[in-house]
TORKOL-630446 format. One line per 3 residues: their letters; for each residue x, y, z of C-alpha. Coordinates in steps of 0.001 Angstrom, whole numbers, padded with zeros to 6 digits. Layout:
residues N
A> X,Y,Z | ... $
//
This chain:
residues 91
MIT> 033103,054002,098995 | 029283,055831,099181 | 027953,056987,102070 $
TAM> 024161,058767,102495 | 024817,062167,102727 | 026274,062085,098873 $
AVV> 023813,063268,096879 | 024763,060605,093129 | 023934,062229,090294 $
LRL> 023365,060125,086344 | 025376,062996,084232 | 026912,063094,080748 $
QRI> 030984,064004,080880 | 032042,065025,077455 | 035348,063294,076818 $
GAK> 035896,063489,072463 | 037746,066067,070321 | 036906,069570,069080 $
KAP> 033624,069649,066826 | 033708,065557,067085 | 031971,065125,070779 $
IYR> 031132,061864,072530 | 030026,061674,075549 | 030632,059181,078842 $
LVA> 027262,058314,080963 | 028382,058420,084699 | 027406,058357,088230 $
ADR> 028905,061712,089754 | 028484,063495,092861 | 026096,066549,091847 $
RRA> 028755,068967,094774 | 031429,068205,092183 | 032237,069745,089167 $
TVG> 030795,068579,085728 | 034912,067651,084659 | 035538,067335,088180 $
TII> 035885,063310,090202 | 033316,060348,088644 | 032768,057425,091207 $
ERV> 031623,054825,088018 | 031135,054043,083960 | 027991,053836,084094 $
GHY> 028055,053581,079546 | 029080,056116,076376 | 026761,058119,074540 $
DPR> 027874,058546,070840 | 025732,061341,069151 | 027348,061566,065650 $
GKD> 025758,059719,062508 | 022561,059187,061307 | 021069,057055,064168 $
PQL> 022931,057912,067837 | 024128,055161,069373 | 023744,054633,073785 $
KVV> 025519,052231,075658 | 024612,051123,078381 | 025681,048111,081474 $
EDR> 022544,047776,082623 | 022729,046677,085357 | 024990,049029,087522 $
LHH> 022930,051954,085907 | 019517,049963,087826 | 022750,049867,090797 $
WLK> 022765,053455,091176 | 019316,053798,090597 | 017746,051945,093089 $
VGA> 020062,052900,095932 | 018821,057074,094895 | 021224,058009,092305 $
KPS> 018329,060685,090195 | 019712,060983,086592 | 019910,064553,085184 $
DTV> 016941,065767,082219 | 019021,065040,079086 | 020629,061077,081115 $
RTL> 015688,061047,081670 | 015751,061548,077887 | 017985,059718,076200 $
LSR> 016989,056488,078554 | 013507,056481,076898 | 013976,056928,074244 $
NGI> 016473,054231,074183 | 013360,051686,076440 | 015925,051673,079289 $
WPK> 013892,054098,081307 | 010724,052916,082318 | 011706,048730,082482 $
KTK> 012654,047912,085147 | 013061,051240,088178 | 010670,052945,089459 $
V> 011867,056139,090921 $
//
């Protein structure tokens, strides 16, 4: 259960093999380590190839933004590049 005192951040969690990174977009407690426990997976990002791919479950992303989760600078940049950040967001 999420309490109001919990500081939630949307950030990337690295997975994948050596020299072949793939990232999960996760909602996590800010006070935990980046490889620590996550609250929910919101999407994933594959930077490899000619066109990097970002896949997001937008309703869950907007839920976390609505309840006060703060995206990291990298996540905010990725969302704005893909046209997701300014849409329906008042953060």
